[in-house]
C-alpha positions as CSV (number, residue, x, y, z in Angstrom):
1,M,-0.1,-0.3,-0.2
2,R,2.7,2.6,0.9
3,R,4.3,1.9,-2.3
4,H,1.5,2.8,-4.4
5,E,0.7,5.9,-2.4
6,Q,4.8,7.1,-3.3
7,K,4.3,6.4,-6.7
8,K,1.4,8.2,-7.0
9,E,2.9,11.3,-4.9
10,V,6.0,11.0,-7.1
11,L,3.7,11.0,-10.4
12,M,1.7,13.9,-8.7
13,R,4.9,16.1,-8.3
14,L,6.3,15.0,-11.7
15,K,3.4,16.5,-13.6
16,R,3.4,19.8,-11.4
17,I,6.9,20.2,-12.6
18,E,6.1,19.2,-16.2
19,G,3.4,22.2,-16.0
20,Q,6.1,24.6,-14.4
21,L,8.6,24.0,-17.2
22,R,6.1,24.5,-19.6
23,G,5.1,28.1,-17.8
24,I,8.9,28.7,-17.8
25,Q,9.3,27.7,-21.0
26,K,6.4,30.4,-22.1
27,M,8.3,33.4,-20.0
28,V,11.6,32.5,-22.0
29,E,9.8,33.2,-25.4
30,Q,7.6,36.2,-24.0
31,N,10.9,37.8,-22.5
32,T,10.1,37.7,-19.0
33,P,12.2,39.6,-16.8
34,C,15.0,37.0,-15.8
35,S,14.3,37.1,-11.9
36,D,10.6,35.9,-12.5
37,V,12.4,33.5,-14.8
38,L,14.4,32.4,-12.1
39,T,12.1,32.3,-9.3
40,Q,10.1,29.8,-11.0
41,M,13.5,27.8,-12.0
42,A,14.1,27.5,-8.5
43,A,10.3,26.4,-7.6
44,A,11.3,23.3,-10.5
45,T,14.1,22.7,-9.1
46,A,12.5,22.2,-5.7
47,G,9.9,20.1,-6.9
48,M,12.7,17.8,-8.4
49,K,14.4,17.5,-5.5
50,R,11.4,16.6,-3.5
51,A,10.3,14.1,-5.9
52,G,13.7,12.3,-5.9
53,M,13.5,12.0,-1.7
54,V,10.4,10.4,-2.2
55,M,12.3,7.7,-4.5
56,V,15.1,7.5,-2.2
57,Q,13.3,6.7,0.9
58,T,11.4,4.4,-1.4
59,Y,14.4,2.6,-2.8
60,M,15.8,2.4,0.8
61,E,12.6,0.8,2.4
62,E,12.7,-1.8,-0.8
63,C,16.2,-2.4,0.1
64,I,15.8,-3.2,3.7
65,N,12.6,-5.0,3.6
66,T,13.0,-7.1,0.6
67,T,16.4,-8.3,1.5
68,R,15.8,-8.8,4.8
69,E,15.6,-12.9,4.5
70,E,18.5,-12.8,1.9
71,P,22.2,-14.1,2.5
72,V,24.3,-11.6,3.8
73,A,26.0,-11.3,-0.1
74,R,22.3,-10.8,-1.7
75,R,22.0,-8.0,0.8
76,E,25.3,-6.3,0.3
77,E,25.1,-6.4,-3.3
78,V,21.4,-4.7,-3.3
79,M,23.0,-1.8,-0.6
80,K,25.8,-1.3,-3.2
81,D,23.3,-0.5,-5.8
82,F,21.5,1.5,-3.7
83,Q,24.4,3.5,-2.3
84,K,25.3,4.3,-6.3
85,A,22.0,5.4,-6.7
86,L,22.3,7.3,-3.9
87,S,25.6,8.9,-4.6
88,R,24.3,9.6,-8.4
89,Y,21.6,11.6,-7.0
90,I,23.2,13.5,-4.4
91,D,25.8,14.7,-6.9
92,W,22.5,16.1,-8.9
93,A,20.9,17.7,-5.9
């Protein structure tokens, strides 16, 4: 149930961000002052970060829950994959 809610939340955020990006494109086309464009870009970036954090949380929960009964070697492999993904996200964020 929790995963379904998280998926809905991420999709909702991404749709909102998509609308913000279309709005930013129009602002640039209409020569809107840079300060206004940058404000909207900051809002879209913050939305991406929030959506990313939901994804990180979901991935972390899956890594812990799905490998609880697995052999140690498998748990370590899954955690390495999680750490790589988290590192890529942090570098971006």
